[in-house]
N, C-alpha and C positions, 0 to 999 in steps of 0.2 A: 433573524439572520445576523443581526448586529452582535448578539451575544456569542454566536458560534464563531465569528471572526476573531473574537478575543480569546478563544480557547487555545492555549499553547500546544496541547497535544494534537489538535486538528491542524494547526499551522505546521507543526513538525511532520505530520503525516503528508500534508500537501508537498512539503519540501522533499520528502522521501520519494514521492511520485516523480517530481521533476528531476531529481538526481538519478533515479533509475532510468527514466526515459533518455537522459543524456548519456548514461553509462552504456546502454544497449544500442545507441544510435548507429554505431558501426558494426553491430553484430550481424553476422551472415546467416545465422539460423533463425528464420522468421518465426517458427513455432516456439522456440525458446524465448525470443524477444517478445512475442505477443503474450505468452503466458506470464512472464515476469512483469511486464507492464500492467497486465490485468490485476495480478495479485497486489502489486504496490498501490495501484489506483483504488483497489478495494478497501484498503486501510482507511484512507481519508473519507471515502464515500460512506462507509458504514458508521464511522464516527458521526458524520453529518446526519445520516438517516436516523441513527439512534437519538441524537440530540433533538431531532424534530418530532419524536414520538411523545405521546401523552403520558404513558405510564412508565414507572420506574422499571417494571419487569421488561417492557419492550426495549427501553434504553439499554439495559444490561445485556439483553439478547444481542443487540447490534454491536455493542462494545466487545462482546465475546467473539463475534464474527470478525471484527476488526483485528483483534488480538491474534486470532488464528491466521488471518491473512498476512499479518506481519511475520509470523513464523514461516509461512509458505514462501513469502518473498525472500526472507533471509536464507532459507534452504536453497532456493533457486540461485541466489547470488553466489553462495558457496559452490554449488555445482558448476555454475558458469565459470567461476575462477579456476576451479580444478580442471575443467574441460577446455580451458583456454578459449571459451566463447566470449568472455569479457576480460578486460584488463583490470589489474588490481588498482 
Protein backbone atom coordinates (compact mmCIF):
# COMPACT_ATOMS: atom_id res chain seq x y z
CA UNK A 1 0.00 0.00 0.00
CA UNK A 2 2.89 2.37 0.74
CA UNK A 3 4.11 2.15 -2.85
CA UNK A 4 0.63 2.92 -4.19
CA UNK A 5 0.45 6.11 -2.15
CA UNK A 6 3.64 7.29 -3.88
CA UNK A 7 2.15 6.91 -7.38
CA UNK A 8 1.56 10.35 -8.86
CA UNK A 9 -1.09 9.11 -11.28
CA UNK A 10 -3.06 7.56 -8.42
CA UNK A 11 -2.82 10.77 -6.37
CA UNK A 12 -4.06 12.79 -9.33
CA UNK A 13 -6.93 10.37 -9.90
CA UNK A 14 -7.93 10.69 -6.24
CA UNK A 15 -7.84 14.47 -6.60
CA UNK A 16 -10.03 14.16 -9.70
CA UNK A 17 -12.63 12.28 -7.67
CA UNK A 18 -12.62 14.91 -4.93
CA UNK A 19 -12.83 17.72 -7.47
CA UNK A 20 -15.74 16.06 -9.27
CA UNK A 21 -17.64 15.48 -6.03
CA UNK A 22 -17.19 19.16 -5.16
CA UNK A 23 -18.18 20.19 -8.69
CA UNK A 24 -21.48 18.31 -8.68
CA UNK A 25 -22.33 18.99 -5.04
CA UNK A 26 -25.04 21.49 -5.97
CA UNK A 27 -26.20 19.63 -9.07
CA UNK A 28 -29.95 19.10 -9.11
CA UNK A 29 -29.90 16.06 -11.40
CA UNK A 30 -29.24 13.10 -9.10
CA UNK A 31 -28.78 10.58 -11.94
CA UNK A 32 -26.17 12.76 -13.63
CA UNK A 33 -24.45 13.54 -10.34
CA UNK A 34 -24.35 9.87 -9.37
CA UNK A 35 -23.04 8.66 -12.75
CA UNK A 36 -20.31 11.30 -12.95
CA UNK A 37 -19.23 10.57 -9.39
CA UNK A 38 -19.01 6.85 -10.12
CA UNK A 39 -16.98 7.29 -13.30
CA UNK A 40 -14.52 9.68 -11.61
CA UNK A 41 -14.17 7.39 -8.60
CA UNK A 42 -13.58 4.45 -10.94
CA UNK A 43 -10.38 6.00 -12.28
CA UNK A 44 -8.50 5.95 -8.97
CA UNK A 45 -10.13 2.69 -7.89
CA UNK A 46 -9.04 0.80 -10.99
CA UNK A 47 -5.50 2.16 -10.78
CA UNK A 48 -5.35 0.86 -7.21
CA UNK A 49 -6.88 -2.48 -8.11
CA UNK A 50 -4.49 -2.96 -11.00
CA UNK A 51 -1.56 -2.04 -8.81
CA UNK A 52 -2.61 -4.75 -6.38
CA UNK A 53 -2.70 -7.48 -9.01
CA UNK A 54 0.10 -10.01 -9.39
CA UNK A 55 0.52 -10.22 -13.13
CA UNK A 56 1.43 -7.50 -15.60
CA UNK A 57 -1.46 -8.60 -17.82
CA UNK A 58 -3.95 -7.98 -14.99
CA UNK A 59 -2.37 -4.62 -14.15
CA UNK A 60 -2.64 -3.50 -17.76
CA UNK A 61 -6.28 -4.63 -17.87
CA UNK A 62 -7.22 -2.45 -14.90
CA UNK A 63 -5.18 0.50 -16.16
CA UNK A 64 -7.14 0.29 -19.42
CA UNK A 65 -10.38 0.34 -17.47
CA UNK A 66 -9.13 3.40 -15.54
CA UNK A 67 -8.27 5.13 -18.81
CA UNK A 68 -11.73 4.38 -20.22
CA UNK A 69 -13.34 5.70 -17.03
CA UNK A 70 -11.37 8.93 -17.38
CA UNK A 71 -12.80 9.38 -20.89
CA UNK A 72 -16.27 8.65 -19.52
CA UNK A 73 -15.88 11.24 -16.75
CA UNK A 74 -14.50 13.84 -19.18
CA UNK A 75 -17.44 13.30 -21.53
CA UNK A 76 -19.92 13.65 -18.67
CA UNK A 77 -18.25 16.85 -17.47
CA UNK A 78 -18.52 18.35 -20.96
CA UNK A 79 -22.17 17.31 -21.26
CA UNK A 80 -22.85 18.72 -17.79
CA UNK A 81 -21.31 22.06 -18.73
CA UNK A 82 -23.19 22.24 -22.04
CA UNK A 83 -26.46 21.30 -20.34
CA UNK A 84 -25.90 23.80 -17.49
CA UNK A 85 -26.03 20.98 -14.95
CA UNK A 86 -22.64 22.07 -13.62
CA UNK A 87 -20.83 25.38 -13.64
CA UNK A 88 -17.56 25.92 -15.45
